Every structure is written in structure tokens, then in C-alpha cells.
C-alpha positions as CSV (number, residue, x, y, z in Angstrom):
1,M,26.8,60.8,337.6
2,S,27.7,57.2,338.7
3,K,26.9,56.3,342.2
4,N,30.4,55.0,342.6
5,H,31.9,58.5,342.7
6,S,31.8,61.4,345.3
7,R,29.7,63.9,344.7
8,V,31.7,67.0,343.7
9,E,30.3,70.6,343.1
10,D,31.0,72.7,340.5
11,S,32.9,75.5,342.1
12,P,33.6,78.7,339.7
13,T,36.6,80.7,341.1
14,S,39.1,83.2,340.1
15,I,41.7,80.4,341.0
16,Q,43.7,79.4,338.3
17,L,45.4,76.1,339.9
18,S,44.4,73.7,342.4
19,V,47.5,70.5,343.3
20,L,45.6,67.9,345.0
21,V,49.0,65.5,346.8
22,V,47.5,62.4,348.6
23,T,50.2,61.4,351.1
24,Y,50.8,57.9,352.9
25,N,53.9,57.8,355.0
26,S,55.8,60.6,352.6
27,G,58.3,61.9,354.7
28,D,61.1,61.4,352.9
29,T,59.7,63.3,350.1
30,I,56.8,65.1,350.9
31,Q,58.6,68.3,352.1
32,S,60.9,69.0,348.9
33,C,57.6,68.2,346.9
34,L,55.8,70.8,348.3
35,E,58.6,73.3,348.5
36,S,59.0,73.0,344.6
37,V,54.8,73.3,344.1
38,L,54.5,76.2,345.9
39,S,57.5,78.2,344.4
40,E,56.1,77.5,341.2
41,L,52.8,79.2,342.9
42,N,54.6,82.1,343.2
43,Q,53.8,82.9,339.2
44,I,50.1,81.5,339.3
45,S,47.1,81.9,341.5
46,G,46.8,78.6,342.9
47,E,46.1,76.6,346.2
48,V,47.9,73.1,347.5
49,I,45.4,70.8,349.2
50,V,47.2,67.1,350.8
51,V,45.2,64.8,352.1
52,D,47.3,62.6,354.6
53,N,45.6,58.9,354.9
54,H,47.0,58.2,358.3
55,S,50.5,58.4,358.0
56,T,52.6,56.9,361.2
57,D,55.9,58.6,360.1
58,D,56.4,62.5,360.2
59,T,54.1,63.2,357.6
60,P,51.7,64.8,359.6
61,D,54.2,66.7,361.0
62,I,55.7,67.9,358.2
63,L,52.3,68.7,356.6
64,Q,51.6,71.2,359.8
65,S,54.8,72.7,360.2
66,L,54.3,73.9,356.2
67,S,50.8,75.0,356.2
68,D,51.9,77.2,359.2
69,E,53.9,78.9,356.9
70,H,51.8,78.8,353.7
71,A,48.3,80.5,353.9
72,N,47.6,78.4,350.6
73,L,48.4,74.8,352.0
74,N,45.3,73.4,352.8
75,I,45.9,70.3,354.9
76,Q,43.4,67.1,355.8
77,L,44.6,64.3,358.1
78,N,42.1,61.3,357.7
79,P,42.1,58.8,360.7
80,V,42.1,55.5,358.4
81,N,44.0,54.9,354.9
82,R,41.3,55.8,352.3
83,G,43.1,55.0,349.5
84,F,44.7,57.3,346.3
85,A,41.1,57.6,344.7
86,I,38.8,58.6,347.6
87,G,41.7,61.1,349.2
88,N,41.7,62.8,345.8
89,N,38.0,63.3,345.6
90,Q,38.1,64.7,349.6
91,A,40.9,67.2,348.3
92,L,38.8,68.2,345.1
93,A,35.5,68.6,346.7
94,K,37.6,71.3,348.4
95,A,39.2,72.5,345.4
96,Q,38.5,76.0,344.2
97,G,41.0,76.2,341.3
98,A,39.6,76.2,337.5
99,Q,42.4,73.5,336.8
100,I,43.2,70.5,338.6
101,L,46.7,69.1,339.0
102,I,46.9,65.6,340.4
103,L,50.5,65.0,341.9
104,N,52.2,62.4,343.6
105,P,53.9,63.2,347.2
106,D,57.2,61.9,345.5
107,T,57.5,64.4,342.8
108,F,59.5,67.4,342.3
109,L,58.5,70.2,340.0
110,Q,61.1,72.0,337.6
111,T,60.7,75.6,337.6
112,G,58.1,77.1,334.8
113,V,56.4,73.4,334.3
114,L,53.1,74.5,335.7
115,K,52.8,77.7,333.9
116,G,53.5,75.8,330.5
117,L,51.1,73.2,331.4
118,L,48.6,75.3,332.1
119,E,49.1,77.2,329.0
120,E,49.0,73.8,326.7
121,L,45.6,72.6,328.7
122,E,43.8,75.9,328.3
123,K,44.8,76.4,324.4
124,D,42.4,74.2,323.3
125,E,38.7,73.3,324.3
126,Q,39.1,69.6,323.5
127,I,41.9,69.0,325.3
128,G,41.3,67.2,328.6
129,I,44.1,66.4,330.0
130,V,47.9,67.6,329.4
131,A,50.5,65.4,331.5
132,P,54.8,65.9,331.3
133,Q,57.3,63.6,330.9
134,L,58.6,61.8,334.3
135,Q,62.1,61.2,335.2
136,F,63.6,59.2,337.7
137,P,65.9,61.7,340.1
138,D,69.1,61.0,338.0
139,G,67.6,62.3,334.8
140,R,66.2,58.6,333.2
141,I,62.8,59.0,331.6
142,Q,60.2,56.7,332.9
143,K,58.4,54.8,330.2
144,T,55.0,55.9,332.0
145,C,52.4,56.2,329.0
146,R,49.8,53.6,328.5
147,R,47.2,52.1,325.9
148,F,44.1,51.2,327.2
149,P,44.3,47.7,327.7
150,R,42.8,45.0,325.8
151,H,41.9,41.2,326.5
152,S,44.5,40.5,324.7
153,D,47.3,42.5,326.5
154,V,46.5,40.6,329.5
155,I,47.7,37.1,327.2
156,Y,51.1,38.9,326.4
157,N,51.6,40.1,329.8
158,V,50.9,36.8,331.6
159,F,52.9,34.8,329.3
160,G,55.7,36.8,329.1
161,L,55.7,38.0,325.9
162,A,55.8,41.4,326.4
163,Y,58.7,41.2,328.5
164,F,60.5,39.0,325.7
165,F,59.6,41.7,323.0
166,P,59.6,44.8,325.2
167,G,59.8,47.0,321.5
168,S,56.8,45.2,319.9
169,K,53.7,47.1,319.4
170,I,51.6,44.1,319.3
171,M,53.1,41.8,322.4
172,N,53.9,45.0,324.3
173,R,50.9,47.2,322.9
174,W,49.8,48.3,326.5
175,K,52.7,49.6,327.9
176,M,53.6,51.1,324.3
177,G,56.9,49.5,324.1
178,D,57.2,51.5,320.3
179,F,57.4,54.8,322.3
180,D,60.4,56.0,323.3
181,H,58.8,58.9,325.2
182,K,60.5,61.8,323.6
183,T,58.3,63.1,321.1
184,R,54.8,64.8,322.5
185,C,51.7,63.3,321.2
186,Q,48.3,62.0,322.3
187,V,48.2,59.1,324.1
188,D,45.3,56.9,325.8
189,Q,46.8,57.2,329.7
190,P,50.1,59.0,331.2
191,A,50.8,57.9,334.6
192,G,48.7,59.6,337.2
193,A,51.6,60.7,338.9
194,A,51.1,63.8,337.6
195,L,47.9,64.8,335.0
196,L,46.7,68.1,334.7
197,I,42.4,68.1,333.6
198,K,40.2,70.8,333.4
199,G,38.5,71.1,336.5
200,S,35.2,71.7,335.1
201,L,35.7,67.9,333.2
202,F,37.0,66.5,336.6
203,R,34.2,67.5,338.5
204,E,31.6,66.8,336.0
205,L,33.6,63.1,335.9
206,G,32.6,63.1,339.8
207,G,36.8,62.6,340.1
208,F,38.2,59.5,340.4
209,D,36.0,56.0,341.0
210,S,36.3,54.8,344.1
211,N,36.2,51.3,343.0
212,F,39.3,51.7,341.5
213,P,41.3,52.7,345.4
214,M,44.9,52.4,344.1
215,F,44.9,50.9,340.6
216,F,43.8,51.7,337.6
217,N,41.7,54.6,338.7
218,D,43.7,57.0,336.3
219,V,43.3,54.5,333.7
220,D,39.6,54.5,334.2
221,L,39.4,58.4,334.3
222,C,41.6,58.6,331.2
223,K,39.0,56.5,329.6
224,R,36.2,58.4,330.3
225,V,37.9,61.6,329.5
226,K,38.4,60.1,326.3
227,D,34.9,58.7,326.0
228,Q,33.7,62.1,326.3
229,G,35.5,63.3,323.4
230,H,38.6,64.8,325.1
231,E,42.2,65.1,323.8
232,I,45.0,63.6,326.2
233,W,48.4,65.2,325.5
234,Y,52.0,64.3,326.5
235,L,54.5,67.0,326.6
236,P,57.8,65.7,327.4
237,E,59.1,69.4,326.9
238,Y,57.9,70.0,330.3
239,V,59.9,67.7,333.0
240,I,58.8,66.4,336.4
241,K,60.9,64.5,339.0
242,H,59.8,61.3,340.5
243,V,61.1,58.7,342.6
244,G,58.0,56.2,341.9
245,G,56.6,53.5,344.1
246,G,57.0,54.9,347.3
247,S,53.5,54.2,349.0
248,V,53.0,51.1,347.1
249,N,56.7,49.4,348.0
250,Q,56.2,49.8,352.0
251,V,53.1,47.1,351.2
252,K,54.1,45.3,348.5
253,L,52.0,42.1,348.6
254,K,48.9,44.1,349.2
255,M,49.3,46.5,346.5
256,T,49.8,43.4,344.4
257,L,46.6,41.9,345.0
258,S,44.9,45.3,344.8
259,S,46.6,45.7,341.3
260,Q,45.0,42.6,340.0
261,V,41.4,43.2,341.6
262,S,41.6,46.5,339.8
263,F,42.6,45.3,336.3
264,F,39.8,42.8,336.3
265,R,37.4,45.5,337.8
266,Y,38.5,47.6,334.4
267,F,37.4,45.1,332.0
268,E,34.2,44.4,334.0
269,K,33.6,48.1,334.2
270,H,34.4,49.1,330.5
271,F,34.0,45.8,328.6
272,T,30.0,45.1,329.1
273,R,28.7,43.9,325.7
274,L,27.7,40.1,326.1
275,Y,30.1,39.0,323.7
276,Q,32.8,40.2,325.6
277,Q,31.6,38.5,328.9
278,P,33.6,35.2,328.1
279,M,37.1,36.9,327.3
280,N,36.2,39.2,330.4
281,F,36.1,35.4,332.7
282,L,39.3,34.4,330.4
283,V,41.6,37.3,331.7
284,G,40.3,37.0,335.2
285,V,41.3,33.5,335.1
286,L,44.6,34.7,334.0
287,L,44.9,37.8,336.3
288,Y,44.5,35.2,339.2
289,L,46.7,32.8,338.1
290,S,49.2,35.2,337.5
291,L,49.3,36.2,341.0
292,I,51.6,33.1,341.9
293,P,54.8,34.2,340.2
294,R,54.3,37.7,341.0
295,I,54.3,36.7,344.5
296,L,57.5,34.6,343.9
297,A,59.1,37.5,342.2
298,L,58.5,40.1,345.2
299,Y,60.9,37.5,347.4
300,L,62.9,36.9,344.8
301,L,63.6,40.2,343.7
302,K,63.3,42.0,347.2
303,G,66.7,43.8,346.5
304,R,65.9,45.3,343.1
305,T,66.1,49.1,343.0
306,A,65.1,51.8,340.6
307,A,68.5,51.7,339.0
308,S,67.2,49.0,336.6
309,R,63.4,50.2,335.9
310,E,62.2,52.4,333.5
311,T,58.6,51.9,333.7
312,L,56.4,52.2,337.4
């Protein structure tokens, strides 16, 4: 097990599913999210474990109120914000479920989605992860599946080629611009907002890598799952509503910096051969330089809303 991962013991249990939710100032959405999850757990044996990363809004009060009403809802309040990866690993350490659902607090489950996803995950030993289609609250599909990034993808994105050729399998390869997100298929990496993973596999991998506190932890996880020979399936017939960007939007500048750093760390971790190092250096420089237009865009497009978004 990598020293960068929290140690997570295997936990054989009769509980079918553990739902892990990490919150941070999620007061606007967390009650609806958890009520939709708890309603779904009436059909299966499951538990919900929520780790709150030192919210300063009414999230802790909402969580406490709900936990008083639901015996299968467990909460842990962190004294500091430990990030998405460590927060989920904390929840995983407590989880007793045979399968694990990683879920964002700004999601809302449709009826029957958990039961259906579990059936899909458990029907084949080769399947490691299944993921639903994510939709904005107004019903628009979120284009959230990705191919694992390569050095060339950074170049295409930094120089705007992915933007000018959004449907290209070459220029917008990483963000799957050629995929309409309406077809069931194997993918490299669905969005971490809703991932159902086999519990034994997630524990064996040691959970998320804490070197990716907010971004690319889902990419890294899926890469490790695939490297072990498991399949990852995107299943659009199962839908989860997802607002998107809630915690990130509260501290956009900090999160923009964190995103670029984690992007570079992904290449450092997964492109380790000597001949790959010059390209790692090049993309590092490009990612650093691209911070300038990204930070400017944060201020120039400050009023932009989800109404025009398709990806997260």
C-alpha cells in the first residue's frame, strides 16, 4: 500500500452499501441530498457516513438534526477542513458496507437508482466502478466522463484548441468531446460526484490518494482501478441530479491553484519513465503559465451561471 494513502482495513459485513458524503458549507443542498439517499436505503441494507470539513454555515446543525432521526446516518465533524480525499478516507475507515458509493452533497437521487447501480456493479467480477448519468437540476446532461489525460491534452487545452474544436476526438480527446453521454459504455473516468465502487477494491487500493486533496483524486483512483484490470462503466439509464461546483465556487482562486498543482502531480505519479520527464516538465510550465488567463477569467466571467455549462 502506498504511504500516501490512509490505511483502511477490510470490513466484511452484511451491510450491502455504505454511502460516503463529504460536506463543506453545504447547507443549501445537504438535507435534500441525504433525504433522497435515506429514502433509497429503504430498499437495500445500507448506511450513510458524512464527514463535515469544518463548515461555518448551518451544515453541522442540519446533519445533527438528521442523525437524531435516522439510526443509519453517522456524522463526523472535523475541526479543520481536511479536503475531499482525506474526508472520504475518514468515512471509508468507518464504512461497513460491501460496496461503497462516493457521493457529493449537492446531488439528488432518483427513485431506484441505488438498487439499479448495485445490480450492475455486482453482476460481473471484472467491473470495479459504475457511474450514473449526472444532470443539472433543469435536466441538461452534464458531460462529465473523461479519458485519462496525456501530455498532448494539456497542450490542446492550454492553447485553446479543445475550445475551438469541442467535438474533436483529437483536440478535445481528454474531455470526450466526441461522446454525447447518452450511451452506456466503458470509460476511463466518470466524475467523482457519484461513483459506486466495489468495497473490497476500494479498501485494497487504500482509498483516495491524499496527495490529491480536491482535484484529480477521482482520476487517480480510476487509473489505479483500471491498472488492476477492472472495468469502469458509465450507465446513463440511471440518473442523479447534480448542482455542481458548490464547495469549489466558494473559494475559486484557491481551487484554481489547487487544480493546476494536482494536474501536474497526476503526470508526476503516472508518467514515471525517464523519457517522459521532459514532457512532464513542459506540461508543468504550461500549467503554471495558464494560471494567468484562468485567474483573469475568474474575474471577467464572475457572473457566469450554470445555465451555460455542460461540463463541470
